ZADO-1210 file (C-alpha; in nm, 4 decimals, padded with zeros to 6 digits):
<atoms>
<atom x="-08.5246" y="-05.9430" z="06.8706" code="UNK" pos="1"/>
<atom x="-08.4317" y="-06.2083" z="07.0342" code="UNK" pos="2"/>
<atom x="-08.5281" y="-06.5588" z="06.8531" code="UNK" pos="3"/>
<atom x="-08.7530" y="-06.8236" z="07.0770" code="UNK" pos="4"/>
<atom x="-08.4905" y="-07.1202" z="06.9728" code="UNK" pos="5"/>
<atom x="-08.1955" y="-06.8922" z="07.1053" code="UNK" pos="6"/>
<atom x="-08.3768" y="-06.8193" z="07.4410" code="UNK" pos="7"/>
<atom x="-08.5047" y="-07.1603" z="07.4793" code="UNK" pos="8"/>
<atom x="-08.1234" y="-07.2979" z="07.4116" code="UNK" pos="9"/>
<atom x="-08.0627" y="-07.2033" z="07.7541" code="UNK" pos="10"/>
<atom x="-08.3419" y="-07.3971" z="07.9300" code="UNK" pos="11"/>
<atom x="-08.5388" y="-07.5970" z="07.7660" code="UNK" pos="12"/>
<atom x="-08.7899" y="-07.6580" z="08.0731" code="UNK" pos="13"/>
<atom x="-08.9118" y="-07.2971" z="08.1406" code="UNK" pos="14"/>
<atom x="-09.2346" y="-07.3197" z="07.9418" code="UNK" pos="15"/>
<atom x="-09.3759" y="-07.5876" z="08.1916" code="UNK" pos="16"/>
<atom x="-09.2686" y="-07.3733" z="08.5014" code="UNK" pos="17"/>
<atom x="-08.9933" y="-07.4236" z="08.7741" code="UNK" pos="18"/>
<atom x="-08.9969" y="-07.7049" z="08.9903" code="UNK" pos="19"/>
<atom x="-08.8501" y="-07.5033" z="09.2936" code="UNK" pos="20"/>
<atom x="-08.8418" y="-07.7060" z="09.6164" code="UNK" pos="21"/>
<atom x="-09.1776" y="-07.6765" z="09.8805" code="UNK" pos="22"/>
<atom x="-09.1508" y="-07.6739" z="10.1990" code="UNK" pos="23"/>
<atom x="-09.3405" y="-08.0016" z="10.3334" code="UNK" pos="24"/>
<atom x="-09.7256" y="-07.9888" z="10.3637" code="UNK" pos="25"/>
<atom x="-09.7230" y="-07.6475" z="10.1625" code="UNK" pos="26"/>
<atom x="-10.0532" y="-07.6267" z="09.9764" code="UNK" pos="27"/>
<atom x="-09.9135" y="-07.4349" z="09.7205" code="UNK" pos="28"/>
<atom x="-09.5975" y="-07.2528" z="09.5886" code="UNK" pos="29"/>
<atom x="-09.5261" y="-06.9521" z="09.7650" code="UNK" pos="30"/>
<atom x="-09.4312" y="-06.6144" z="09.5770" code="UNK" pos="31"/>
<atom x="-09.0486" y="-06.5427" z="09.4009" code="UNK" pos="32"/>
<atom x="-08.9235" y="-06.2486" z="09.6003" code="UNK" pos="33"/>
<atom x="-08.7393" y="-05.9879" z="09.3900" code="UNK" pos="34"/>
<atom x="-08.5433" y="-05.7735" z="09.5925" code="UNK" pos="35"/>
<atom x="-08.4623" y="-05.3932" z="09.4823" code="UNK" pos="36"/>
<atom x="-08.2097" y="-05.2253" z="09.6954" code="UNK" pos="37"/>
<atom x="-08.3681" y="-04.9003" z="09.5593" code="UNK" pos="38"/>
<atom x="-08.6612" y="-04.6717" z="09.6793" code="UNK" pos="39"/>
<atom x="-08.9672" y="-04.7664" z="09.4832" code="UNK" pos="40"/>
<atom x="-09.0351" y="-04.5419" z="09.1912" code="UNK" pos="41"/>
<atom x="-08.7063" y="-04.5212" z="09.0855" code="UNK" pos="42"/>
<atom x="-08.5427" y="-04.6376" z="08.7524" code="UNK" pos="43"/>
<atom x="-08.4083" y="-04.9868" z="08.9040" code="UNK" pos="44"/>
<atom x="-08.7739" y="-05.0601" z="09.1047" code="UNK" pos="45"/>
<atom x="-08.9592" y="-04.9605" z="08.7529" code="UNK" pos="46"/>
<atom x="-08.7660" y="-05.2067" z="08.5609" code="UNK" pos="47"/>
<atom x="-08.8025" y="-05.4636" z="08.8293" code="UNK" pos="48"/>
<atom x="-09.1732" y="-05.4481" z="08.8294" code="UNK" pos="49"/>
<atom x="-09.1674" y="-05.4580" z="08.4505" code="UNK" pos="50"/>
<atom x="-08.9522" y="-05.7880" z="08.4436" code="UNK" pos="51"/>
<atom x="-09.1192" y="-05.9359" z="08.7302" code="UNK" pos="52"/>
<atom x="-09.4435" y="-05.9458" z="08.5761" code="UNK" pos="53"/>
<atom x="-09.3547" y="-06.1092" z="08.2821" code="UNK" pos="54"/>
<atom x="-09.0764" y="-06.3192" z="08.4403" code="UNK" pos="55"/>
<atom x="-09.3890" y="-06.4633" z="08.6634" code="UNK" pos="56"/>
<atom x="-09.6149" y="-06.5398" z="08.3539" code="UNK" pos="57"/>
<atom x="-09.3137" y="-06.7297" z="08.2776" code="UNK" pos="58"/>
<atom x="-09.2470" y="-06.9099" z="08.5568" code="UNK" pos="59"/>
<atom x="-09.6007" y="-06.9402" z="08.6087" code="UNK" pos="60"/>
<atom x="-09.5728" y="-06.8258" z="08.9709" code="UNK" pos="61"/>
<atom x="-09.5851" y="-06.4484" z="09.1289" code="UNK" pos="62"/>
<atom x="-09.3049" y="-06.2284" z="09.1847" code="UNK" pos="63"/>
<atom x="-09.3293" y="-05.9827" z="09.4658" code="UNK" pos="64"/>
<atom x="-09.0898" y="-05.7079" z="09.4300" code="UNK" pos="65"/>
<atom x="-08.9532" y="-05.5710" z="09.7604" code="UNK" pos="66"/>
<atom x="-08.7836" y="-05.2242" z="09.8036" code="UNK" pos="67"/>
<atom x="-08.4852" y="-05.2998" z="10.0834" code="UNK" pos="68"/>
<atom x="-08.3209" y="-04.9609" z="10.0641" code="UNK" pos="69"/>
<atom x="-08.0025" y="-04.8510" z="10.2895" code="UNK" pos="70"/>
<atom x="-07.6247" y="-04.8276" z="10.3124" code="UNK" pos="71"/>
<atom x="-07.5854" y="-04.7423" z="09.9387" code="UNK" pos="72"/>
<atom x="-07.7616" y="-05.0742" z="09.8137" code="UNK" pos="73"/>
<atom x="-07.5903" y="-05.2634" z="10.0796" code="UNK" pos="74"/>
<atom x="-07.9006" y="-05.3425" z="10.3294" code="UNK" pos="75"/>
<atom x="-08.1133" y="-05.5012" z="10.0416" code="UNK" pos="76"/>
<atom x="-07.7858" y="-05.6814" z="09.8822" code="UNK" pos="77"/>
<atom x="-07.6993" y="-05.8338" z="10.1787" code="UNK" pos="78"/>
<atom x="-08.0522" y="-05.9741" z="10.2582" code="UNK" pos="79"/>
<atom x="-08.0317" y="-06.1786" z="09.9585" code="UNK" pos="80"/>
<atom x="-07.6728" y="-06.3020" z="10.0372" code="UNK" pos="81"/>
<atom x="-07.8483" y="-06.4127" z="10.3662" code="UNK" pos="82"/>
<atom x="-08.1584" y="-06.5867" z="10.2063" code="UNK" pos="83"/>
<atom x="-08.2271" y="-06.9431" z="10.1927" code="UNK" pos="84"/>
<atom x="-08.0412" y="-07.0782" z="09.8592" code="UNK" pos="85"/>
<atom x="-08.3975" y="-07.1813" z="09.7104" code="UNK" pos="86"/>
<atom x="-08.3969" y="-06.9900" z="09.4194" code="UNK" pos="87"/>
<atom x="-08.7202" y="-06.7923" z="09.5709" code="UNK" pos="88"/>
<atom x="-08.5438" y="-06.4855" z="09.6717" code="UNK" pos="89"/>
<atom x="-08.3510" y="-06.2688" z="09.3551" code="UNK" pos="90"/>
<atom x="-08.1721" y="-05.9764" z="09.3842" code="UNK" pos="91"/>
<atom x="-08.2088" y="-05.6956" z="09.1009" code="UNK" pos="92"/>
<atom x="-07.9323" y="-05.4535" z="09.1083" code="UNK" pos="93"/>
<atom x="-07.7237" y="-05.2553" z="08.9489" code="UNK" pos="94"/>
<atom x="-07.3374" y="-05.1364" z="08.8788" code="UNK" pos="95"/>
<atom x="-07.3424" y="-05.0486" z="09.2049" code="UNK" pos="96"/>
<atom x="-07.2575" y="-05.4308" z="09.2830" code="UNK" pos="97"/>
<atom x="-06.9418" y="-05.3881" z="09.1060" code="UNK" pos="98"/>
<atom x="-06.8342" y="-05.0578" z="09.2813" code="UNK" pos="99"/>
<atom x="-06.9302" y="-05.1160" z="09.6307" code="UNK" pos="100"/>
<atom x="-06.6171" y="-05.3832" z="09.6636" code="UNK" pos="101"/>
<atom x="-06.4105" y="-05.0919" z="09.6050" code="UNK" pos="102"/>
<atom x="-06.5909" y="-04.8010" z="09.7449" code="UNK" pos="103"/>
<atom x="-06.6783" y="-04.9218" z="10.1180" code="UNK" pos="104"/>
<atom x="-06.4307" y="-04.9931" z="10.3606" code="UNK" pos="105"/>
<atom x="-06.6103" y="-05.3150" z="10.4459" code="UNK" pos="106"/>
<atom x="-06.9161" y="-05.5153" z="10.3425" code="UNK" pos="107"/>
<atom x="-07.0867" y="-05.7694" z="10.5304" code="UNK" pos="108"/>
<atom x="-07.0962" y="-06.0070" z="10.1998" code="UNK" pos="109"/>
<atom x="-06.8222" y="-06.1065" z="09.9451" code="UNK" pos="110"/>
<atom x="-06.9806" y="-05.9631" z="09.6048" code="UNK" pos="111"/>
<atom x="-06.8484" y="-06.2696" z="09.3986" code="UNK" pos="112"/>
<atom x="-06.8241" y="-06.5541" z="09.6529" code="UNK" pos="113"/>
<atom x="-07.1492" y="-06.4968" z="09.8221" code="UNK" pos="114"/>
<atom x="-07.3616" y="-06.4635" z="09.4614" code="UNK" pos="115"/>
<atom x="-07.4866" y="-06.6567" z="09.2113" code="UNK" pos="116"/>
<atom x="-07.5192" y="-06.4738" z="08.8851" code="UNK" pos="117"/>
<atom x="-07.8368" y="-06.5625" z="08.6940" code="UNK" pos="118"/>
<atom x="-07.8705" y="-06.3221" z="08.3770" code="UNK" pos="119"/>
<atom x="-07.7454" y="-05.9633" z="08.2568" code="UNK" pos="120"/>
<atom x="-08.0780" y="-05.7914" z="08.1940" code="UNK" pos="121"/>
<atom x="-08.0367" y="-05.4605" z="08.0676" code="UNK" pos="122"/>
<atom x="-07.7910" y="-05.1372" z="07.9717" code="UNK" pos="123"/>
<atom x="-07.8500" y="-04.7758" z="08.0411" code="UNK" pos="124"/>
<atom x="-07.6509" y="-04.5363" z="07.8812" code="UNK" pos="125"/>
<atom x="-07.5323" y="-04.2124" z="07.9969" code="UNK" pos="126"/>
<atom x="-07.5354" y="-03.8561" z="07.7940" code="UNK" pos="127"/>
<atom x="-07.3259" y="-03.5691" z="07.8907" code="UNK" pos="128"/>
<atom x="-07.5147" y="-03.2459" z="07.9487" code="UNK" pos="129"/>
<atom x="-07.4162" y="-02.8837" z="07.9770" code="UNK" pos="130"/>
<atom x="-07.5764" y="-02.5780" z="08.0970" code="UNK" pos="131"/>
<atom x="-07.7124" y="-02.3758" z="07.8045" code="UNK" pos="132"/>
<atom x="-07.4801" y="-02.0420" z="07.8436" code="UNK" pos="133"/>
<atom x="-07.1824" y="-02.2905" z="07.8461" code="UNK" pos="134"/>
<atom x="-06.9545" y="-02.2398" z="07.5370" code="UNK" pos="135"/>
<atom x="-06.8506" y="-02.5644" z="07.5032" code="UNK" pos="136"/>
<atom x="-07.0305" y="-02.7540" z="07.1926" code="UNK" pos="137"/>
<atom x="-06.8623" y="-03.0671" z="07.2005" code="UNK" pos="138"/>
<atom x="-06.6716" y="-03.2762" z="07.4251" code="UNK" pos="139"/>
<atom x="-06.3193" y="-03.1268" z="07.3254" code="UNK" pos="140"/>
<atom x="-06.4101" y="-02.8163" z="07.3764" code="UNK" pos="141"/>
<atom x="-06.5551" y="-02.9173" z="07.7192" code="UNK" pos="142"/>
<atom x="-06.2295" y="-03.0745" z="07.8402" code="UNK" pos="143"/>
<atom x="-06.0515" y="-02.7614" z="07.7172" code="UNK" pos="144"/>
<atom x="-06.3204" y="-02.5266" z="07.9315" code="UNK" pos="145"/>
<atom x="-06.2533" y="-02.7587" z="08.2238" code="UNK" pos="146"/>
<atom x="-05.8910" y="-02.7020" z="08.1998" code="UNK" pos="147"/>
<atom x="-05.9327" y="-02.3736" z="08.1796" code="UNK" pos="148"/>
<atom x="-06.1162" y="-02.3555" z="08.5322" code="UNK" pos="149"/>
<atom x="-05.8234" y="-02.5040" z="08.7105" code="UNK" pos="150"/>
<atom x="-06.0349" y="-02.7747" z="08.8891" code="UNK" pos="151"/>
<atom x="-06.3031" y="-02.5254" z="08.9907" code="UNK" pos="152"/>
<atom x="-06.5798" y="-02.6277" z="08.7142" code="UNK" pos="153"/>
<atom x="-06.8470" y="-02.8269" z="08.8813" code="UNK" pos="154"/>
<atom x="-07.0298" y="-03.1280" z="08.8147" code="UNK" pos="155"/>
<atom x="-07.3566" y="-03.2785" z="08.9366" code="UNK" pos="156"/>
<atom x="-07.3918" y="-03.6816" z="09.0510" code="UNK" pos="157"/>
<atom x="-07.6929" y="-03.8590" z="09.1845" code="UNK" pos="158"/>
<atom x="-07.4737" y="-03.9287" z="09.4860" code="UNK" pos="159"/>
<atom x="-07.1472" y="-04.0925" z="09.5964" code="UNK" pos="160"/>
<atom x="-07.0832" y="-04.3999" z="09.3907" code="UNK" pos="161"/>
<atom x="-07.3398" y="-04.3327" z="09.1480" code="UNK" pos="162"/>
<atom x="-07.3520" y="-04.4307" z="08.7578" code="UNK" pos="163"/>
<atom x="-07.3449" y="-04.0581" z="08.7041" code="UNK" pos="164"/>
<atom x="-07.0573" y="-04.0139" z="08.9579" code="UNK" pos="165"/>
<atom x="-06.8743" y="-04.3261" z="08.8196" code="UNK" pos="166"/>
<atom x="-06.8925" y="-04.1897" z="08.4474" code="UNK" pos="167"/>
<atom x="-06.7768" y="-03.8429" z="08.5170" code="UNK" pos="168"/>
<atom x="-06.4874" y="-03.9805" z="08.7416" code="UNK" pos="169"/>
<atom x="-06.3681" y="-04.2308" z="08.4264" code="UNK" pos="170"/>
<atom x="-06.4398" y="-03.9187" z="08.1453" code="UNK" pos="171"/>
<atom x="-06.2049" y="-03.6996" z="08.3733" code="UNK" pos="172"/>
<atom x="-05.9601" y="-03.9370" z="08.4449" code="UNK" pos="173"/>
<atom x="-05.9501" y="-04.0323" z="08.0674" code="UNK" pos="174"/>
<atom x="-05.9336" y="-03.6783" z="07.9740" code="UNK" pos="175"/>
<atom x="-05.6340" y="-03.5915" z="08.2070" code="UNK" pos="176"/>
<atom x="-05.8132" y="-03.3260" z="08.4172" code="UNK" pos="177"/>
<atom x="-06.0493" y="-03.2641" z="08.7028" code="UNK" pos="178"/>
<atom x="-06.3522" y="-03.0720" z="08.8259" code="UNK" pos="179"/>
<atom x="-06.5483" y="-03.0073" z="09.1436" code="UNK" pos="180"/>
<atom x="-06.8171" y="-03.2655" z="09.2615" code="UNK" pos="181"/>
<atom x="-07.1275" y="-03.1771" z="09.4056" code="UNK" pos="182"/>
<atom x="-07.3385" y="-03.4748" z="09.5022" code="UNK" pos="183"/>
<atom x="-07.6987" y="-03.4703" z="09.5078" code="UNK" pos="184"/>
<atom x="-07.9759" y="-03.6853" z="09.6715" code="UNK" pos="185"/>
<atom x="-08.0860" y="-03.7993" z="09.3006" code="UNK" pos="186"/>
<atom x="-08.0471" y="-03.6709" z="08.9483" code="UNK" pos="187"/>
<atom x="-08.3699" y="-03.4529" z="08.9936" code="UNK" pos="188"/>
<atom x="-08.1595" y="-03.2022" z="09.2049" code="UNK" pos="189"/>
<atom x="-07.8879" y="-03.2019" z="08.9949" code="UNK" pos="190"/>
<atom x="-08.0699" y="-03.1270" z="08.6869" code="UNK" pos="191"/>
<atom x="-08.2528" y="-02.8670" z="08.8022" code="UNK" pos="192"/>
<atom x="-07.9272" y="-02.7004" z="08.9131" code="UNK" pos="193"/>
<atom x="-07.7697" y="-02.7657" z="08.5654" code="UNK" pos="194"/>
<atom x="-08.0715" y="-02.5902" z="08.3864" code="UNK" pos="195"/>
<atom x="-08.0486" y="-02.3092" z="08.6744" code="UNK" pos="196"/>
<atom x="-07.6693" y="-02.2564" z="08.5915" code="UNK" pos="197"/>
<atom x="-07.5905" y="-02.3657" z="08.9022" code="UNK" pos="198"/>
<atom x="-07.3738" y="-02.6524" z="08.7633" code="UNK" pos="199"/>
<atom x="-07.1378" y="-02.6565" z="08.4443" code="UNK" pos="200"/>
<atom x="-07.2038" y="-03.0064" z="08.3269" code="UNK" pos="201"/>
<atom x="-07.3579" y="-03.3570" z="08.4192" code="UNK" pos="202"/>
<atom x="-07.3800" y="-03.7242" z="08.2977" code="UNK" pos="203"/>
<atom x="-07.7191" y="-03.8465" z="08.3354" code="UNK" pos="204"/>
<atom x="-07.8953" y="-04.1678" z="08.2563" code="UNK" pos="205"/>
<atom x="-08.0013" y="-04.1168" z="07.8647" code="UNK" pos="206"/>
<atom x="-08.3612" y="-04.0837" z="07.9285" code="UNK" pos="207"/>
<atom x="-08.3921" y="-03.8208" z="08.2096" code="UNK" pos="208"/>
<atom x="-08.0901" y="-03.6349" z="08.0456" code="UNK" pos="209"/>
<atom x="-08.2402" y="-03.6583" z="07.6950" code="UNK" pos="210"/>
<atom x="-08.5708" y="-03.5397" z="07.8119" code="UNK" pos="211"/>
<atom x="-08.4247" y="-03.2283" z="07.9741" code="UNK" pos="212"/>
<atom x="-08.2351" y="-03.1734" z="07.6660" code="UNK" pos="213"/>
<atom x="-08.5497" y="-03.2115" z="07.4195" code="UNK" pos="214"/>
<atom x="-08.7019" y="-02.9249" z="07.6910" code="UNK" pos="215"/>
<atom x="-08.4090" y="-02.6937" z="07.5719" code="UNK" pos="216"/>
<atom x="-08.2993" y="-02.6426" z="07.9472" code="UNK" pos="217"/>
<atom x="-07.9708" y="-02.7958" z="07.8967" code="UNK" pos="218"/>
<atom x="-07.7578" y="-02.9219" z="07.6070" code="UNK" pos="219"/>
<atom x="-07.6202" y="-03.2820" z="07.5224" code="UNK" pos="220"/>
<atom x="-07.2968" y="-03.3077" z="07.3907" code="UNK" pos="221"/>
<atom x="-07.1653" y="-03.6755" z="07.4027" code="UNK" pos="222"/>
<atom x="-07.3074" y="-04.0328" z="07.4301" code="UNK" pos="223"/>
<atom x="-07.1503" y="-04.2834" z="07.6681" code="UNK" pos="224"/>
<atom x="-07.1586" y="-04.5805" z="07.4566" code="UNK" pos="225"/>
<atom x="-06.8935" y="-04.6852" z="07.2269" code="UNK" pos="226"/>
<atom x="-07.1749" y="-04.6946" z="06.9272" code="UNK" pos="227"/>
<atom x="-07.4002" y="-04.4455" z="06.8821" code="UNK" pos="228"/>
<atom x="-07.7804" y="-04.4360" z="06.9538" code="UNK" pos="229"/>
<atom x="-08.0456" y="-04.4991" z="06.7062" code="UNK" pos="230"/>
<atom x="-08.2758" y="-04.3080" z="06.9396" code="UNK" pos="231"/>
<atom x="-08.0128" y="-04.0034" z="06.8870" code="UNK" pos="232"/>
<atom x="-07.8034" y="-04.0722" z="06.6073" code="UNK" pos="233"/>
<atom x="-07.6806" y="-03.6990" z="06.5254" code="UNK" pos="234"/>
<atom x="-07.5269" y="-03.7240" z="06.9141" code="UNK" pos="235"/>
<atom x="-07.1759" y="-03.8427" z="06.9009" code="UNK" pos="236"/>
<atom x="-06.9925" y="-04.0577" z="07.1235" code="UNK" pos="237"/>
<atom x="-06.7043" y="-03.9649" z="07.3495" code="UNK" pos="238"/>
<atom x="-06.4609" y="-04.1957" z="07.1696" code="UNK" pos="239"/>
<atom x="-06.5316" y="-04.0253" z="06.8414" code="UNK" pos="240"/>
<atom x="-06.4716" y="-03.7344" z="07.0036" code="UNK" pos="241"/>
<atom x="-06.1395" y="-03.8179" z="07.1272" code="UNK" pos="242"/>
<atom x="-06.1812" y="-04.0090" z="07.4686" code="UNK" pos="243"/>
<atom x="-06.0761" y="-04.2774" z="07.3276" code="UNK" pos="244"/>
<atom x="-06.1895" y="-04.6207" z="07.4596" code="UNK" pos="245"/>
<atom x="-06.4717" y="-04.4165" z="07.7072" code="UNK" pos="246"/>
<atom x="-06.7768" y="-04.6319" z="07.7698" code="UNK" pos="247"/>
<atom x="-06.9872" y="-04.5688" z="08.1009" code="UNK" pos="248"/>
<atom x="-07.3554" y="-04.6954" z="08.1546" code="UNK" pos="249"/>
<atom x="-07.4926" y="-04.8442" z="08.4658" code="UNK" pos="250"/>
<atom x="-07.6955" y="-05.2080" z="08.4084" code="UNK" pos="251"/>
<atom x="-07.9108" y="-05.4119" z="08.5691" code="UNK" pos="252"/>
<atom x="-07.8928" y="-05.7863" z="08.6422" code="UNK" pos="253"/>
<atom x="-08.0078" y="-06.0836" z="08.8337" code="UNK" pos="254"/>
<atom x="-07.8388" y="-06.2725" z="09.1180" code="UNK" pos="255"/>
<atom x="-07.9217" y="-06.5243" z="09.4105" code="UNK" pos="256"/>
<atom x="-07.7539" y="-06.6758" z="09.6803" code="UNK" pos="257"/>
<atom x="-07.4555" y="-06.8546" z="09.5927" code="UNK" pos="258"/>
<atom x="-07.5705" y="-07.1871" z="09.7219" code="UNK" pos="259"/>
<atom x="-07.8530" y="-07.2049" z="09.4919" code="UNK" pos="260"/>
<atom x="-07.8681" y="-07.5471" z="09.2878" code="UNK" pos="261"/>
<atom x="-07.7262" y="-07.5078" z="08.9428" code="UNK" pos="262"/>
<atom x="-08.0664" y="-07.6385" z="08.7756" code="UNK" pos="263"/>
<atom x="-08.2403" y="-07.3513" z="08.9295" code="UNK" pos="264"/>
<atom x="-08.0385" y="-07.0782" z="08.8444" code="UNK" pos="265"/>
<atom x="-08.0422" y="-07.2130" z="08.4659" code="UNK" pos="266"/>
<atom x="-08.4020" y="-07.2139" z="08.4753" code="UNK" pos="267"/>
<atom x="-08.4067" y="-06.8994" z="08.5892" code="UNK" pos="268"/>
<atom x="-08.1873" y="-06.7746" z="08.3386" code="UNK" pos="269"/>
<atom x="-08.4275" y="-06.9365" z="08.0982" code="UNK" pos="270"/>
<atom x="-08.7114" y="-06.7625" z="08.2328" code="UNK" pos="271"/>
<atom x="-08.5408" y="-06.4054" z="08.2257" code="UNK" pos="272"/>
<atom x="-08.4795" y="-06.4588" z="07.8516" code="UNK" pos="273"/>
<atom x="-08.8043" y="-06.5649" z="07.7917" code="UNK" pos="274"/>
<atom x="-08.9704" y="-06.3069" z="07.9348" code="UNK" pos="275"/>
<atom x="-08.7354" y="-06.0119" z="07.7692" code="UNK" pos="276"/>
<atom x="-08.8937" y="-06.1610" z="07.4114" code="UNK" pos="277"/>
<atom x="-09.2145" y="-05.9739" z="07.5038" code="UNK" pos="278"/>
<atom x="-09.2765" y="-05.6992" z="07.2613" code="UNK" pos="279"/>
<atom x="-09.4426" y="-05.5324" z="07.5125" code="UNK" pos="280"/>
<atom x="-09.1823" y="-05.5315" z="07.7382" code="UNK" pos="281"/>
<atom x="-08.9088" y="-05.4514" z="07.5086" code="UNK" pos="282"/>
<atom x="-09.1117" y="-05.1302" z="07.3958" code="UNK" pos="283"/>
<atom x="-09.1276" y="-05.0502" z="07.7870" code="UNK" pos="284"/>
<atom x="-08.7331" y="-05.0997" z="07.8705" code="UNK" pos="285"/>
<atom x="-08.6861" y="-04.8675" z="07.5439" code="UNK" pos="286"/>
<atom x="-08.9045" y="-04.6153" z="07.6954" code="UNK" pos="287"/>
<atom x="-08.7208" y="-04.5932" z="08.0249" code="UNK" pos="288"/>
<atom x="-08.3880" y="-04.5701" z="07.8075" code="UNK" pos="289"/>
<atom x="-08.2605" y="-04.9167" z="07.9251" code="UNK" pos="290"/>
<atom x="-08.0756" y="-05.1422" z="07.6312" code="UNK" pos="291"/>
<atom x="-08.2145" y="-05.5507" z="07.6758" code="UNK" pos="292"/>
<atom x="-07.8972" y="-05.7313" z="07.6405" code="UNK" pos="293"/>
<atom x="-07.8803" y="-06.0835" z="07.4124" code="UNK" pos="294"/>
<atom x="-07.9327" y="-06.4216" z="07.5940" code="UNK" pos="295"/>
<atom x="-07.6116" y="-06.5320" z="07.7757" code="UNK" pos="296"/>
<atom x="-07.5896" y="-06.8145" z="08.0382" code="UNK" pos="297"/>
<atom x="-07.5477" y="-06.7066" z="08.3765" code="UNK" pos="298"/>
<atom x="-07.1796" y="-06.7485" z="08.3504" code="UNK" pos="299"/>
<atom x="-07.1274" y="-06.4327" z="08.1063" code="UNK" pos="300"/>
<atom x="-07.2591" y="-06.2700" z="08.3914" code="UNK" pos="301"/>
<atom x="-06.9878" y="-06.3470" z="08.6213" code="UNK" pos="302"/>
<atom x="-06.7593" y="-06.2651" z="08.4157" code="UNK" pos="303"/>
<atom x="-06.9055" y="-05.9172" z="08.3270" code="UNK" pos="304"/>
<atom x="-06.9026" y="-05.8744" z="08.6748" code="UNK" pos="305"/>
<atom x="-06.5280" y="-05.9546" z="08.7304" code="UNK" pos="306"/>
<atom x="-06.4317" y="-05.7005" z="08.4684" code="UNK" pos="307"/>
<atom x="-06.6627" y="-05.4569" z="08.6137" code="UNK" pos="308"/>
<atom x="-06.5159" y="-05.5010" z="08.9385" code="UNK" pos="309"/>
<atom x="-06.1888" y="-05.4610" z="08.7511" code="UNK" pos="310"/>
<atom x="-06.2714" y="-05.1404" z="08.5621" code="UNK" pos="311"/>
<atom x="-06.4489" y="-04.9624" z="08.8581" code="UNK" pos="312"/>
<atom x="-06.1518" y="-05.0205" z="09.1348" code="UNK" pos="313"/>
<atom x="-05.9160" y="-04.8321" z="08.9160" code="UNK" pos="314"/>
<atom x="-06.1504" y="-04.5379" z="08.9150" code="UNK" pos="315"/>
<atom x="-06.2169" y="-04.5301" z="09.2386" code="UNK" pos="316"/>
<atom x="-05.8510" y="-04.5666" z="09.3876" code="UNK" pos="317"/>
<atom x="-05.7256" y="-04.3021" z="09.1266" code="UNK" pos="318"/>
<atom x="-05.9840" y="-04.0717" z="09.2158" code="UNK" pos="319"/>
<atom x="-05.9952" y="-04.1244" z="09.5815" code="UNK" pos="320"/>
<atom x="-06.3788" y="-04.1605" z="09.5709" code="UNK" pos="321"/>
<atom x="-06.4938" y="-04.2825" z="09.9080" code="UNK" pos="322"/>
<atom x="-06.7907" y="-04.3773" z="10.1572" code="UNK" pos="323"/>
<atom x="-06.7341" y="-04.2930" z="10.5030" code="UNK" pos="324"/>
</atoms>
């Protein structure tokens, strides 16, 4: 568990709240707005609402979650890029933030130039699932089975550029084989078709994927992180099973408009990590399959995003992935 001392090292002033600038004549500090470019009720929205509640306590202010969907997270992201740089508008987004520069022909913002990184919040592992009657019992057998099908084996995704799509594209690229992509509007329909035998395999977020595997409707044969999970210690990683260096996951992180003053960014960073020490919050994140990260300064998130952009640019380019 994170120590209070390690958290406060990043922002000693967080216990007294953040003194954001107020408009002249204002009677009270307005709410902070956390923009989520995903629909309400989804996994990212759940993270935002859990974090917003505790972040508000750390800041001694209310945090209002605003769902701004559209164009593959572009609409909500653009709203934050163009917001006033006063620290009152925050973006909570995912790996899509690093993928979209390669996936879209053009964007109304520059992912690196127009945002100031605040803090990486969590990583969400993926799990490799196969239909129950598929003969493959592990990753090497799955790869061999896919190759035998000559590109006709099918896999699902939660949409083009989604974490399941990216994770599978990376897997197939590293395995040196191909399969037929079947995109869905979310993970639910894809899992339904996998359980019904209409799909051959699917790489899904751990929480929903493991729930299906425990229910016996599908089988789990691989873990997407480099280390095994304490939740399913008997499930080997893809790296262990011969896909050396494979690691794929989605993540959540906070950003603000680029011109936001550095002291506000640092205070937000400290407040986030203060919130992430709350045992109840840590438990709820674990329940939805999200692994909280260790405290780090905003610059660490900036470097992380650069690496993610480079990693997924290669996958998008080599697989020909695109959004029209």
